KOLGU-4560 file (N, C-alpha, C; in nm, 3 decimals, padded with zeros to 5 digits):
<recs>
<n_xx: 00.084 n_yy: -00.118 n_zz: 00.000 ca_xx: 00.000 ca_yy: 00.000 ca_zz: 00.000 c_xx: 00.088 c_yy: 00.124 c_zz: 00.000 mol: A seq: 1 type: UNK>
<n_xx: 00.057 n_yy: 00.215 n_zz: -00.086 ca_xx: 00.136 ca_yy: 00.338 ca_zz: -00.095 c_xx: 00.112 c_yy: 00.424 c_zz: 00.027 mol: A seq: 2 type: UNK>
<n_xx: 00.218 n_yy: 00.480 n_zz: 00.078 ca_xx: 00.210 ca_yy: 00.570 ca_zz: 00.191 c_xx: 00.233 c_yy: 00.711 c_zz: 00.141 mol: A seq: 3 type: UNK>
<n_xx: 00.199 n_yy: 00.808 n_zz: 00.225 ca_xx: 00.221 ca_yy: 00.947 ca_zz: 00.188 c_xx: 00.368 c_yy: 00.968 c_zz: 00.154 mol: A seq: 4 type: UNK>
<n_xx: 00.394 n_yy: 01.029 n_zz: 00.040 ca_xx: 00.532 ca_yy: 01.053 ca_zz: -00.003 c_xx: 00.583 c_yy: 00.947 c_zz: -00.098 mol: A seq: 5 type: UNK>
<n_xx: 00.515 n_yy: 00.830 n_zz: -00.106 ca_xx: 00.556 ca_yy: 00.727 ca_zz: -00.201 c_xx: 00.512 c_yy: 00.770 c_zz: -00.341 mol: A seq: 6 type: UNK>
<n_xx: 00.592 n_yy: 00.736 n_zz: -00.437 ca_xx: 00.561 ca_yy: 00.773 ca_zz: -00.574 c_xx: 00.544 c_yy: 00.648 c_zz: -00.659 mol: A seq: 7 type: UNK>
<n_xx: 00.423 n_yy: 00.631 n_zz: -00.714 ca_xx: 00.396 ca_yy: 00.520 ca_zz: -00.804 c_xx: 00.401 c_yy: 00.573 c_zz: -00.947 mol: A seq: 8 type: UNK>
<n_xx: 00.458 n_yy: 00.490 n_zz: -01.036 ca_xx: 00.472 ca_yy: 00.530 ca_zz: -01.174 c_xx: 00.442 c_yy: 00.411 c_zz: -01.264 mol: A seq: 9 type: UNK>
<n_xx: 00.360 n_yy: 00.432 n_zz: -01.365 ca_xx: 00.334 ca_yy: 00.331 ca_zz: -01.467 c_xx: 00.406 c_yy: 00.377 c_zz: -01.593 mol: A seq: 10 type: UNK>
<n_xx: 00.487 n_yy: 00.285 n_zz: -01.648 ca_xx: 00.561 ca_yy: 00.323 ca_zz: -01.769 c_xx: 00.580 c_yy: 00.200 c_zz: -01.858 mol: A seq: 11 type: UNK>
<n_xx: 00.609 n_yy: 00.228 n_zz: -01.984 ca_xx: 00.637 ca_yy: 00.120 ca_zz: -02.076 c_xx: 00.767 c_yy: 00.053 c_zz: -02.036 mol: A seq: 12 type: UNK>
<n_xx: 00.765 n_yy: -00.079 n_zz: -02.035 ca_xx: 00.881 ca_yy: -00.159 ca_zz: -01.996 c_xx: 00.955 c_yy: -00.196 c_zz: -02.124 mol: A seq: 13 type: UNK>
<n_xx: 01.061 n_yy: -00.124 n_zz: -02.155 ca_xx: 01.128 ca_yy: -00.140 ca_zz: -02.283 c_xx: 01.260 c_yy: -00.215 c_zz: -02.275 mol: A seq: 14 type: UNK>
<n_xx: 01.316 n_yy: -00.228 n_zz: -02.157 ca_xx: 01.444 ca_yy: -00.298 ca_zz: -02.141 c_xx: 01.425 c_yy: -00.413 c_zz: -02.043 mol: A seq: 15 type: UNK>
<n_xx: 01.431 n_yy: -00.536 n_zz: -02.094 ca_xx: 01.412 ca_yy: -00.654 ca_zz: -02.009 c_xx: 01.526 c_yy: -00.664 c_zz: -01.908 mol: A seq: 16 type: UNK>
<n_xx: 01.489 n_yy: -00.678 n_zz: -01.780 ca_xx: 01.588 ca_yy: -00.694 ca_zz: -01.672 c_xx: 01.550 c_yy: -00.817 c_zz: -01.590 mol: A seq: 17 type: UNK>
<n_xx: 01.621 n_yy: -00.925 n_zz: -01.615 ca_xx: 01.592 ca_yy: -01.052 ca_zz: -01.549 c_xx: 01.593 c_yy: -01.039 c_zz: -01.397 mol: A seq: 18 type: UNK>
<n_xx: 01.681 n_yy: -00.956 n_zz: -01.345 ca_xx: 01.695 ca_yy: -00.944 ca_zz: -01.199 c_xx: 01.570 c_yy: -00.888 c_zz: -01.132 mol: A seq: 19 type: UNK>
<n_xx: 01.481 n_yy: -00.823 n_zz: -01.208 ca_xx: 01.357 ca_yy: -00.777 ca_zz: -01.148 c_xx: 01.236 c_yy: -00.854 c_zz: -01.199 mol: A seq: 20 type: UNK>
<n_xx: 01.242 n_yy: -00.910 n_zz: -01.317 ca_xx: 01.128 ca_yy: -00.985 ca_zz: -01.372 c_xx: 01.119 c_yy: -01.125 c_zz: -01.314 mol: A seq: 21 type: UNK>
<n_xx: 01.230 n_yy: -01.197 n_zz: -01.308 ca_xx: 01.225 ca_yy: -01.335 ca_zz: -01.259 c_xx: 01.173 c_yy: -01.346 c_zz: -01.115 mol: A seq: 22 type: UNK>
<n_xx: 01.215 n_yy: -01.259 n_zz: -01.022 ca_xx: 01.158 ca_yy: -01.267 ca_zz: -00.887 c_xx: 01.006 c_yy: -01.242 c_zz: -00.884 mol: A seq: 23 type: UNK>
<n_xx: 00.957 n_yy: -01.157 n_zz: -00.972 ca_xx: 00.813 ca_yy: -01.132 ca_zz: -00.978 c_xx: 00.739 c_yy: -01.259 c_zz: -01.021 mol: A seq: 24 type: UNK>
<n_xx: 00.787 n_yy: -01.325 n_zz: -01.127 ca_xx: 00.724 ca_yy: -01.449 ca_zz: -01.173 c_xx: 00.731 c_yy: -01.557 c_zz: -01.065 mol: A seq: 25 type: UNK>
<n_xx: 00.841 n_yy: -01.564 n_zz: -00.994 ca_xx: 00.855 ca_yy: -01.661 ca_zz: -00.885 c_xx: 00.756 c_yy: -01.631 c_zz: -00.773 mol: A seq: 26 type: UNK>
<n_xx: 00.739 n_yy: -01.503 n_zz: -00.740 ca_xx: 00.651 ca_yy: -01.463 ca_zz: -00.630 c_xx: 00.506 c_yy: -01.499 c_zz: -00.655 mol: A seq: 27 type: UNK>
<n_xx: 00.467 n_yy: -01.507 n_zz: -00.782 ca_xx: 00.328 ca_yy: -01.541 ca_zz: -00.814 c_xx: 00.315 c_yy: -01.684 c_zz: -00.868 mol: A seq: 28 type: UNK>
<n_xx: 00.417 n_yy: -01.764 n_zz: -00.844 ca_xx: 00.419 ca_yy: -01.907 ca_zz: -00.877 c_xx: 00.402 c_yy: -01.935 c_zz: -01.026 mol: A seq: 29 type: UNK>
<n_xx: 00.459 n_yy: -01.851 n_zz: -01.111 ca_xx: 00.458 ca_yy: -01.875 ca_zz: -01.256 c_xx: 00.592 c_yy: -01.938 c_zz: -01.294 mol: A seq: 30 type: UNK>
<n_xx: 00.622 n_yy: -02.051 n_zz: -01.232 ca_xx: 00.753 ca_yy: -02.114 ca_zz: -01.247 c_xx: 00.777 c_yy: -02.175 c_zz: -01.384 mol: A seq: 31 type: UNK>
<n_xx: 00.673 n_yy: -02.201 n_zz: -01.461 ca_xx: 00.696 ca_yy: -02.251 ca_zz: -01.597 c_xx: 00.776 c_yy: -02.148 c_zz: -01.676 mol: A seq: 32 type: UNK>
<n_xx: 00.755 n_yy: -02.021 n_zz: -01.646 ca_xx: 00.831 ca_yy: -01.915 ca_zz: -01.712 c_xx: 00.973 c_yy: -01.906 c_zz: -01.658 mol: A seq: 33 type: UNK>
<n_xx: 00.989 n_yy: -01.918 n_zz: -01.528 ca_xx: 01.122 ca_yy: -01.900 ca_zz: -01.469 c_xx: 01.213 c_yy: -02.019 c_zz: -01.497 mol: A seq: 34 type: UNK>
<n_xx: 01.156 n_yy: -02.135 n_zz: -01.527 ca_xx: 01.237 ca_yy: -02.252 ca_zz: -01.559 c_xx: 01.304 c_yy: -02.240 c_zz: -01.695 mol: A seq: 35 type: UNK>
<n_xx: 01.255 n_yy: -02.150 n_zz: -01.779 ca_xx: 01.317 ca_yy: -02.124 ca_zz: -01.908 c_xx: 01.329 c_yy: -01.973 c_zz: -01.925 mol: A seq: 36 type: UNK>
<n_xx: 01.423 n_yy: -01.916 n_zz: -01.851 ca_xx: 01.439 ca_yy: -01.771 ca_zz: -01.846 c_xx: 01.472 c_yy: -01.712 c_zz: -01.983 mol: A seq: 37 type: UNK>
<n_xx: 01.545 n_yy: -01.785 n_zz: -02.066 ca_xx: 01.580 ca_yy: -01.735 ca_zz: -02.199 c_xx: 01.454 c_yy: -01.720 c_zz: -02.285 mol: A seq: 38 type: UNK>
<n_xx: 01.362 n_yy: -01.814 n_zz: -02.276 ca_xx: 01.237 ca_yy: -01.805 ca_zz: -02.351 c_xx: 01.151 c_yy: -01.689 c_zz: -02.301 mol: A seq: 39 type: UNK>
<n_xx: 01.148 n_yy: -01.668 n_zz: -02.170 ca_xx: 01.073 ca_yy: -01.557 ca_zz: -02.114 c_xx: 01.129 c_yy: -01.424 c_zz: -02.165 mol: A seq: 40 type: UNK>
<n_xx: 01.260 n_yy: -01.413 n_zz: -02.167 ca_xx: 01.321 ca_yy: -01.290 ca_zz: -02.217 c_xx: 01.283 c_yy: -01.266 c_zz: -02.363 mol: A seq: 41 type: UNK>
<n_xx: 01.286 n_yy: -01.370 n_zz: -02.445 ca_xx: 01.246 ca_yy: -01.354 ca_zz: -02.586 c_xx: 01.098 c_yy: -01.318 c_zz: -02.596 mol: A seq: 42 type: UNK>
<n_xx: 01.018 n_yy: -01.376 n_zz: -02.509 ca_xx: 00.876 ca_yy: -01.340 ca_zz: -02.507 c_xx: 00.856 c_yy: -01.193 c_zz: -02.480 mol: A seq: 43 type: UNK>
<n_xx: 00.932 n_yy: -01.139 n_zz: -02.384 ca_xx: 00.924 ca_yy: -00.996 ca_zz: -02.354 c_xx: 00.970 c_yy: -00.913 c_zz: -02.474 mol: A seq: 44 type: UNK>
<n_xx: 01.078 n_yy: -00.954 n_zz: -02.535 ca_xx: 01.133 ca_yy: -00.878 ca_zz: -02.648 c_xx: 01.037 c_yy: -00.876 c_zz: -02.768 mol: A seq: 45 type: UNK>
<n_xx: 00.952 n_yy: -00.977 n_zz: -02.780 ca_xx: 00.860 ca_yy: -00.985 ca_zz: -02.892 c_xx: 00.715 c_yy: -00.950 c_zz: -02.856 mol: A seq: 46 type: UNK>
<n_xx: 00.694 n_yy: -00.903 n_zz: -02.736 ca_xx: 00.560 ca_yy: -00.861 ca_zz: -02.694 c_xx: 00.521 c_yy: -00.732 c_zz: -02.766 mol: A seq: 47 type: UNK>
<n_xx: 00.391 n_yy: -00.713 n_zz: -02.783 ca_xx: 00.343 ca_yy: -00.589 ca_zz: -02.844 c_xx: 00.363 c_yy: -00.471 c_zz: -02.749 mol: A seq: 48 type: UNK>
<n_xx: 00.337 n_yy: -00.493 n_zz: -02.620 ca_xx: 00.349 ca_yy: -00.387 ca_zz: -02.522 c_xx: 00.364 c_yy: -00.449 c_zz: -02.384 mol: A seq: 49 type: UNK>
<n_xx: 00.453 n_yy: -00.394 n_zz: -02.306 ca_xx: 00.467 ca_yy: -00.432 ca_zz: -02.165 c_xx: 00.464 c_yy: -00.303 c_zz: -02.085 mol: A seq: 50 type: UNK>
<n_xx: 00.375 n_yy: -00.298 n_zz: -01.986 ca_xx: 00.370 ca_yy: -00.186 ca_zz: -01.894 c_xx: 00.413 c_yy: -00.235 c_zz: -01.757 mol: A seq: 51 type: UNK>
<n_xx: 00.483 n_yy: -00.150 n_zz: -01.685 ca_xx: 00.530 ca_yy: -00.185 ca_zz: -01.551 c_xx: 00.490 c_yy: -00.075 c_zz: -01.454 mol: A seq: 52 type: UNK>
<n_xx: 00.461 n_yy: -00.116 n_zz: -01.333 ca_xx: 00.434 ca_yy: -00.018 ca_zz: -01.227 c_xx: 00.545 c_yy: -00.027 c_zz: -01.125 mol: A seq: 53 type: UNK>
<n_xx: 00.597 n_yy: 00.088 n_zz: -01.090 ca_xx: 00.705 ca_yy: 00.100 ca_zz: -00.993 c_xx: 00.660 c_yy: 00.188 c_zz: -00.878 mol: A seq: 54 type: UNK>
<n_xx: 00.713 n_yy: 00.160 n_zz: -00.761 ca_xx: 00.695 ca_yy: 00.247 ca_zz: -00.646 c_xx: 00.833 c_yy: 00.276 c_zz: -00.589 mol: A seq: 55 type: UNK>
<n_xx: 00.869 n_yy: 00.401 n_zz: -00.590 ca_xx: 01.001 ca_yy: 00.443 ca_zz: -00.543 c_xx: 01.112 c_yy: 00.362 c_zz: -00.609 mol: A seq: 56 type: UNK>
<n_xx: 01.097 n_yy: 00.335 n_zz: -00.739 ca_xx: 01.199 ca_yy: 00.265 ca_zz: -00.815 c_xx: 01.195 c_yy: 00.113 c_zz: -00.807 mol: A seq: 57 type: UNK>
<n_xx: 01.103 n_yy: 00.055 n_zz: -00.728 ca_xx: 01.093 ca_yy: -00.090 ca_zz: -00.715 c_xx: 00.976 c_yy: -00.140 c_zz: -00.798 mol: A seq: 58 type: UNK>
<n_xx: 01.001 n_yy: -00.245 n_zz: -00.878 ca_xx: 00.897 ca_yy: -00.304 ca_zz: -00.961 c_xx: 00.790 c_yy: -00.368 c_zz: -00.873 mol: A seq: 59 type: UNK>
<n_xx: 00.663 n_yy: -00.331 n_zz: -00.899 ca_xx: 00.551 ca_yy: -00.390 ca_zz: -00.825 c_xx: 00.471 c_yy: -00.488 c_zz: -00.910 mol: A seq: 60 type: UNK>
<n_xx: 00.469 n_yy: -00.465 n_zz: -01.043 ca_xx: 00.391 ca_yy: -00.553 ca_zz: -01.129 c_xx: 00.407 c_yy: -00.517 c_zz: -01.275 mol: A seq: 61 type: UNK>
<n_xx: 00.355 n_yy: -00.606 n_zz: -01.361 ca_xx: 00.361 ca_yy: -00.586 ca_zz: -01.506 c_xx: 00.232 c_yy: -00.633 c_zz: -01.571 mol: A seq: 62 type: UNK>
<n_xx: 00.204 n_yy: -00.575 n_zz: -01.688 ca_xx: 00.100 ca_yy: -00.621 ca_zz: -01.778 c_xx: 00.168 c_yy: -00.638 c_zz: -01.913 mol: A seq: 63 type: UNK>
<n_xx: 00.149 n_yy: -00.758 n_zz: -01.973 ca_xx: 00.217 ca_yy: -00.787 ca_zz: -02.100 c_xx: 00.114 c_yy: -00.829 c_zz: -02.204 mol: A seq: 64 type: UNK>
<n_xx: 00.118 n_yy: -00.760 n_zz: -02.320 ca_xx: 00.026 ca_yy: -00.789 ca_zz: -02.430 c_xx: 00.103 c_yy: -00.852 c_zz: -02.546 mol: A seq: 65 type: UNK>
<n_xx: 00.043 n_yy: -00.954 n_zz: -02.605 ca_xx: 00.100 ca_yy: -01.021 ca_zz: -02.722 c_xx: -00.006 c_yy: -01.025 c_zz: -02.832 mol: A seq: 66 type: UNK>
<n_xx: 00.037 n_yy: -01.051 n_zz: -02.954 ca_xx: -00.059 ca_yy: -01.062 ca_zz: -03.063 c_xx: 00.009 c_yy: -01.049 c_zz: -03.197 mol: A seq: 67 type: UNK>
<n_xx: -00.073 n_yy: -01.034 n_zz: -03.300 ca_xx: -00.019 ca_yy: -01.028 ca_zz: -03.435 c_xx: 00.013 c_yy: -00.885 c_zz: -03.480 mol: A seq: 68 type: UNK>
<n_xx: -00.022 n_yy: -00.787 n_zz: -03.399 ca_xx: 00.009 ca_yy: -00.649 ca_zz: -03.432 c_xx: -00.094 c_yy: -00.583 c_zz: -03.523 mol: A seq: 69 type: UNK>
<n_xx: -00.199 n_yy: -00.658 n_zz: -03.560 ca_xx: -00.300 ca_yy: -00.602 ca_zz: -03.651 c_xx: -00.441 c_yy: -00.618 c_zz: -03.596 mol: A seq: 70 type: UNK>
<n_xx: -00.484 n_yy: -00.742 n_zz: -03.575 ca_xx: -00.622 ca_yy: -00.765 ca_zz: -03.533 c_xx: -00.635 c_yy: -00.841 c_zz: -03.401 mol: A seq: 71 type: UNK>
<n_xx: -00.530 n_yy: -00.905 n_zz: -03.357 ca_xx: -00.536 ca_yy: -00.987 ca_zz: -03.236 c_xx: -00.442 c_yy: -00.930 c_zz: -03.130 mol: A seq: 72 type: UNK>
<n_xx: -00.498 n_yy: -00.901 n_zz: -03.013 ca_xx: -00.420 ca_yy: -00.859 ca_zz: -02.897 c_xx: -00.469 c_yy: -00.939 c_zz: -02.779 mol: A seq: 73 type: UNK>
<n_xx: -00.377 n_yy: -00.998 n_zz: -02.707 ca_xx: -00.410 ca_yy: -01.082 ca_zz: -02.592 c_xx: -00.328 c_yy: -01.033 c_zz: -02.473 mol: A seq: 74 type: UNK>
<n_xx: -00.395 n_yy: -01.014 n_zz: -02.360 ca_xx: -00.321 ca_yy: -00.984 ca_zz: -02.237 c_xx: -00.269 c_yy: -01.118 c_zz: -02.185 mol: A seq: 75 type: UNK>
<n_xx: -00.141 n_yy: -01.137 n_zz: -02.200 ca_xx: -00.076 ca_yy: -01.263 ca_zz: -02.161 c_xx: -00.051 c_yy: -01.269 c_zz: -02.011 mol: A seq: 76 type: UNK>
<n_xx: -00.003 n_yy: -01.161 n_zz: -01.954 ca_xx: 00.033 ca_yy: -01.160 ca_zz: -01.812 c_xx: -00.020 c_yy: -01.033 c_zz: -01.744 mol: A seq: 77 type: UNK>
<n_xx: -00.078 n_yy: -01.051 n_zz: -01.628 ca_xx: -00.104 ca_yy: -00.942 ca_zz: -01.534 c_xx: -00.049 c_yy: -00.994 c_zz: -01.403 mol: A seq: 78 type: UNK>
<n_xx: 00.066 n_yy: -00.943 n_zz: -01.364 ca_xx: 00.136 ca_yy: -00.994 ca_zz: -01.245 c_xx: 00.163 c_yy: -00.880 c_zz: -01.148 mol: A seq: 79 type: UNK>
<n_xx: 00.131 n_yy: -00.904 n_zz: -01.020 ca_xx: 00.155 ca_yy: -00.807 ca_zz: -00.914 c_xx: 00.205 c_yy: -00.882 c_zz: -00.793 mol: A seq: 80 type: UNK>
<n_xx: 00.308 n_yy: -00.829 n_zz: -00.729 ca_xx: 00.356 ca_yy: -00.892 ca_zz: -00.606 c_xx: 00.241 c_yy: -00.906 c_zz: -00.508 mol: A seq: 81 type: UNK>
<n_xx: 00.225 n_yy: -01.023 n_zz: -00.448 ca_xx: 00.113 ca_yy: -01.049 ca_zz: -00.356 c_xx: 00.105 c_yy: -00.951 c_zz: -00.239 mol: A seq: 82 type: UNK>
<n_xx: 00.220 n_yy: -00.910 n_zz: -00.188 ca_xx: 00.216 ca_yy: -00.819 ca_zz: -00.074 c_xx: 00.180 c_yy: -00.678 c_zz: -00.116 mol: A seq: 83 type: UNK>
</recs>
C-alpha cells in the first residue's frame, strides 16, 4: 500500500531486466516461465506492449500484451507482487 510521499509510476517496460522480472514471476508461482528464463526474455522482447508499475523505483507488477500487431491482442500476463 502506498504511503504518503511514495511515488507510483506506470511506464512502458522497454528494457528486459531478469533481476527484477524473474523474482516477480517466482513470487506469483509462474515457475513454468522461470524454468526457461531465456524463452521468457524472448517473449518480452517480442511482446506488443509491456507496462510496468514501480513504487520508489521498485517493480511492483507488469501487464504484458502479445498478438499479431494487426487484429489480435491478448493480455498474456497481469502480475503483481502479492504483498
